[in-house]
C-alpha positions as CSV (number, residue, x, y, z in Angstrom):
1,M,-0.2,0.1,0.0
2,S,1.1,3.4,-0.7
3,F,-0.7,7.0,-1.3
4,V,-1.4,9.4,-3.6
5,Q,-2.3,13.3,-2.5
6,A,-5.3,14.6,-4.0
7,G,-5.3,18.1,-3.0
8,D,-5.2,18.1,0.7
9,T,-6.6,14.6,0.7
10,R,-4.2,11.7,1.3
11,L,-5.6,8.4,-0.5
12,A,-4.8,4.7,-0.2
13,V,-3.4,3.1,-3.1
14,Q,-2.3,-0.4,-4.3
15,Q,-1.0,-2.3,-7.5
16,L,-1.3,-5.9,-8.3
17,G,-0.1,-7.5,-11.6
18,E,1.7,-6.0,-15.2
19,G,0.0,-5.1,-18.1
20,P,-2.6,-2.5,-19.9
21,D,-4.0,-0.5,-16.6
22,V,-7.6,-1.3,-15.2
23,V,-8.6,1.1,-12.2
24,L,-11.4,-0.1,-9.3
25,V,-13.6,1.9,-7.6
26,H,-15.5,0.5,-4.9
27,G,-18.4,1.9,-3.5
28,L,-19.9,3.0,-0.2
29,A,-19.2,2.0,3.7
30,T,-16.6,-0.8,2.0
31,N,-12.9,0.3,0.9
32,R,-10.5,-1.3,-1.5
33,A,-11.0,-4.8,0.5
34,F,-14.4,-5.2,-1.8
35,W,-12.3,-6.2,-4.8
36,Y,-8.8,-7.5,-3.4
37,A,-10.1,-11.4,-3.2
38,N,-11.7,-11.9,-6.4
39,L,-11.9,-9.5,-9.3
40,A,-8.6,-7.8,-8.9
41,Q,-7.2,-11.6,-8.2
42,S,-8.8,-12.6,-11.9
43,L,-7.5,-9.4,-13.6
44,R,-4.2,-9.0,-12.2
45,A,-2.7,-12.1,-14.7
46,R,-3.3,-9.6,-17.3
47,Y,-3.3,-6.2,-16.3
48,R,-1.8,-4.0,-14.4
49,V,-4.7,-3.5,-11.6
50,T,-5.2,-0.2,-9.3
51,L,-7.4,-0.1,-6.3
52,F,-7.9,2.8,-3.8
53,D,-9.9,3.9,-0.9
54,L,-12.3,6.7,-1.3
55,R,-11.7,9.8,0.8
56,G,-13.6,8.8,4.0
57,H,-13.0,5.3,3.6
58,G,-10.6,2.3,4.3
59,Y,-7.1,4.1,5.1
60,S,-7.4,7.3,3.3
61,D,-8.0,10.7,4.6
62,M,-11.8,11.8,6.3
63,P,-11.9,15.3,5.3
64,A,-14.4,17.4,6.2
65,S,-16.3,18.1,2.9
66,G,-15.4,17.0,-0.5
67,Y,-18.2,13.6,-0.9
68,S,-19.4,14.4,-4.4
69,A,-19.5,12.2,-7.3
70,D,-17.9,15.0,-9.3
71,D,-15.4,15.6,-5.9
72,M,-14.2,12.0,-5.9
73,A,-14.1,12.2,-9.8
74,K,-11.3,14.3,-8.9
75,D,-9.3,12.2,-6.7
76,L,-9.8,9.4,-9.3
77,E,-8.2,11.9,-11.7
78,A,-5.3,12.4,-9.3
79,V,-4.9,9.0,-8.9
80,I,-4.4,8.7,-12.8
81,D,-2.0,11.6,-13.0
82,D,-0.3,10.5,-9.9
83,L,0.8,7.3,-10.9
84,G,0.6,7.6,-14.4
85,L,-1.7,5.4,-15.2
86,D,-3.5,4.8,-19.3
87,P,-6.4,3.3,-18.2
88,L,-7.9,0.7,-20.5
89,A,-11.0,0.7,-18.1
90,V,-12.6,2.1,-15.1
91,V,-14.6,-0.7,-13.6
92,A,-16.8,0.6,-10.6
93,H,-19.4,-0.3,-8.4
94,S,-22.7,1.6,-6.7
95,Y,-21.6,5.0,-5.5
96,G,-18.0,4.7,-7.1
97,G,-20.0,3.8,-11.0
98,S,-21.4,7.8,-10.2
99,V,-17.5,8.8,-9.6
100,A,-16.2,6.8,-12.4
101,L,-19.0,8.6,-14.5
102,E,-18.3,11.7,-13.7
103,H,-14.8,11.2,-14.2
104,A,-15.2,10.1,-17.8
105,V,-17.2,13.3,-18.6
106,M,-14.8,15.6,-17.2
107,A,-11.7,14.0,-17.7
108,Q,-9.4,15.2,-20.7
109,R,-8.5,12.0,-21.4
110,P,-10.7,9.3,-20.5
111,P,-10.4,6.2,-19.9
112,Q,-10.7,3.9,-23.1
113,A,-14.2,2.2,-21.1
114,L,-16.0,1.9,-18.5
115,V,-17.8,-0.9,-16.6
116,L,-20.1,0.6,-14.6
117,M,-21.7,-2.4,-11.6
118,D,-24.9,-1.5,-9.6
119,A,-24.5,2.3,-9.7
120,R,-27.4,4.3,-9.0
121,I,-26.8,7.8,-10.5
122,N,-28.7,10.4,-9.0
123,R,-29.5,13.2,-11.9
124,L,-31.0,10.0,-13.5
125,Q,-32.8,8.1,-10.6
126,P,-33.1,10.8,-8.3
127,Q,-35.1,9.1,-5.4
128,Q,-34.7,5.7,-4.7
129,W,-38.0,3.4,-3.4
130,L,-38.5,0.5,-2.2
131,A,-41.0,-0.2,-4.5
132,D,-38.3,-0.3,-7.5
133,A,-37.2,-3.7,-6.2
134,P,-38.9,-4.9,-3.0
135,Y,-36.8,-8.1,-2.6
136,L,-35.0,-7.9,0.8
137,T,-32.5,-10.5,1.8
138,A,-32.6,-12.1,5.2
139,F,-30.6,-10.2,7.2
140,E,-32.0,-7.3,5.2
141,D,-35.3,-7.9,6.7
142,E,-33.9,-8.1,9.9
143,V,-31.8,-4.7,9.6
144,A,-35.4,-3.2,8.2
145,R,-38.0,-4.8,11.5
146,A,-35.4,-3.5,13.8
147,D,-34.9,0.0,12.5
148,G,-39.0,-0.1,13.0
149,R,-39.8,3.2,10.0
150,D,-42.4,2.8,7.7
151,W,-39.8,1.9,4.4
152,D,-42.4,2.5,2.2
153,Q,-42.2,5.8,2.7
154,E,-38.5,6.3,2.2
155,S,-37.3,8.8,-1.1
156,Q,-33.9,7.8,-0.8
157,I,-34.0,4.2,0.5
158,G,-30.4,2.9,-0.6
159,F,-28.8,5.6,2.1
160,A,-31.3,5.3,4.7
161,F,-30.7,1.7,4.5
162,L,-27.4,1.9,5.1
163,E,-27.2,4.2,8.0
164,A,-29.6,2.1,9.9
165,M,-27.5,-1.0,9.1
166,A,-24.7,1.3,10.4
167,R,-26.7,2.9,13.5
168,L,-27.8,-0.7,14.5
169,R,-24.5,-2.5,14.6
170,V,-23.4,0.2,16.2
171,A,-25.6,0.4,18.9
172,G,-25.1,-3.5,19.5
173,F,-27.9,-5.1,17.2
174,E,-26.7,-9.0,16.2
175,A,-28.9,-10.4,13.2
176,R,-29.7,-13.7,13.6
177,Q,-29.4,-14.2,9.6
178,R,-25.5,-13.6,8.6
179,D,-24.6,-11.9,5.5
180,P,-21.3,-11.6,4.6
181,F,-21.8,-9.6,1.3
182,T,-23.5,-6.8,3.5
183,P,-21.2,-3.9,5.1
184,F,-22.2,-4.0,8.8
185,A,-23.1,-7.5,8.5
186,D,-20.8,-9.5,10.3
187,G,-18.2,-10.0,12.8
188,K,-15.9,-7.3,14.6
189,G,-15.0,-5.7,11.3
190,G,-18.3,-5.0,10.4
191,K,-18.8,-3.3,13.6
192,R,-15.3,-1.4,13.0
193,G,-16.5,-0.5,9.3
194,A,-20.5,0.6,10.9
195,K,-18.5,3.0,13.5
196,A,-16.5,4.3,10.9
197,F,-19.8,5.3,8.4
198,C,-21.5,7.0,10.7
199,R,-18.7,9.0,11.5
200,L,-18.3,9.8,8.3
201,L,-22.2,11.0,8.3
202,D,-21.8,12.6,11.2
203,E,-18.5,14.5,11.0
204,T,-18.5,15.8,7.3
205,T,-21.0,17.0,4.7
206,A,-21.0,13.4,3.3
207,R,-24.7,13.2,3.4
208,E,-25.9,15.8,1.7
209,D,-22.8,15.3,-1.2
210,F,-23.8,12.0,-1.7
211,L,-27.5,13.3,-2.7
212,R,-25.7,15.9,-5.4
213,L,-27.3,15.2,-9.1
214,G,-24.2,15.6,-11.2
215,A,-23.3,15.8,-14.9
216,D,-26.4,16.4,-17.0
217,R,-28.1,14.4,-19.6
218,D,-26.7,16.5,-22.5
219,A,-23.0,15.3,-21.0
220,L,-23.5,12.4,-20.4
221,Q,-24.5,11.4,-23.8
222,T,-21.2,13.4,-25.3
223,L,-19.2,10.5,-23.2
224,D,-18.4,8.5,-27.1
225,I,-16.9,5.1,-24.8
226,P,-17.7,1.6,-24.7
227,V,-19.5,1.2,-21.4
228,Q,-20.4,-2.4,-19.7
229,L,-23.4,-1.7,-17.5
230,L,-23.8,-4.7,-14.8
231,Y,-26.8,-4.7,-12.5
232,G,-28.7,-6.9,-10.4
233,A,-31.9,-8.7,-10.8
234,H,-33.4,-7.4,-7.4
235,S,-31.5,-4.5,-7.6
236,R,-33.2,-0.8,-6.5
237,N,-30.8,0.9,-9.4
238,L,-32.5,-0.9,-12.3
239,P,-34.1,2.5,-13.0
240,S,-30.2,4.2,-13.7
241,A,-29.7,1.3,-15.6
242,Q,-32.6,1.8,-17.9
243,A,-31.9,5.5,-18.2
244,L,-28.1,5.3,-19.0
245,V,-28.9,2.3,-22.0
246,K,-30.9,5.5,-23.5
247,C,-28.0,8.5,-22.4
248,L,-24.7,7.1,-23.2
249,P,-24.2,6.2,-27.2
250,N,-22.0,3.1,-26.7
251,A,-23.7,1.2,-23.5
252,Q,-25.1,-2.5,-23.2
253,L,-26.9,-3.7,-20.5
254,H,-26.6,-7.4,-18.5
255,T,-28.7,-8.4,-15.5
256,I,-27.0,-11.0,-13.9
257,P,-30.0,-13.4,-12.4
258,D,-31.2,-13.8,-8.3
259,A,-28.5,-10.8,-7.7
260,G,-28.7,-8.0,-5.6
261,H,-26.5,-5.2,-5.1
262,F,-24.0,-6.9,-3.8
263,F,-23.4,-9.5,-6.6
264,P,-19.4,-8.3,-7.1
265,L,-19.1,-10.8,-4.2
266,S,-22.0,-12.8,-3.8
267,H,-21.5,-13.6,-7.6
268,A,-18.0,-13.3,-8.2
269,A,-16.9,-15.9,-10.8
270,V,-20.0,-14.9,-13.2
271,V,-18.3,-10.8,-12.7
272,A,-15.0,-12.6,-13.1
273,Q,-16.3,-13.9,-16.5
274,W,-18.6,-10.9,-17.9
275,V,-15.5,-8.2,-17.0
276,G,-12.9,-10.1,-18.2
277,D,-14.7,-11.1,-21.9
278,F,-15.4,-6.8,-21.6
279,L,-11.8,-6.1,-21.0
280,E,-10.1,-8.3,-23.7
281,Q,-12.8,-7.0,-26.2
282,Q,-11.3,-3.7,-25.4
283,R,-8.2,-4.7,-25.3
284,T,-8.1,-6.4,-29.0
285,E,-9.6,-3.6,-30.7
286,T,-6.7,-1.1,-29.3
287,T,-4.5,-3.2,-30.7
288,V,-5.5,-3.6,-34.5
């Protein structure tokens, strides 16, 4: 692990393998370990894989502000510049997908391709309701019951549910149904992560920043690079996926059966195959 300076914020970075550059961007309440054991290992034989902790996550600094997707896109650009990368692709999950999309729109030299996994794009999906995908895992159902609110009335259910999980874990909640794929769900590490996420919400502008809208539709329509969209069949972010297909001129959507938001972990082999094939296609086309 090493560090890159993005303005006044220090970001933890890690690199594996050799070959064309691929950058992996995690989502909220996780860190670069989200990728390390699975996708990063499957890619390292053919690519130089760069992982980094978003600001406020993992071993990166937690400044008082700067948590919008646009702000974090500048962090991504700092990582690329500092390490001298020429990304064949940026691969991103959840809020990291918003970051990667903002970066591709604003960068003078965008990546050659994007992979967006279950990303909710605020501009395209400003509200998110339980009805967008009412399926809950057994663990999520326990959390929903323990929290006690009327989730049908929550217009930002993804962020609200993530905070509810964190607050409950900090308060000592232990679910009967274990879920190793959901943040804060299991063991001491889950409780440490919950405390860190609560601190992020309580001590920074992150809560407001996460909901900023980002690039408009006209800007998105100018993004003329191949984009692979991978979404879980049970995802509440499918409205974003459907809107992205309409906005992005070179986007293709693939839905992972029987999968929720955290399918890069729960369906790791499927994801490795989809991403590996897509990257190989981009690599072949750039060398022709």
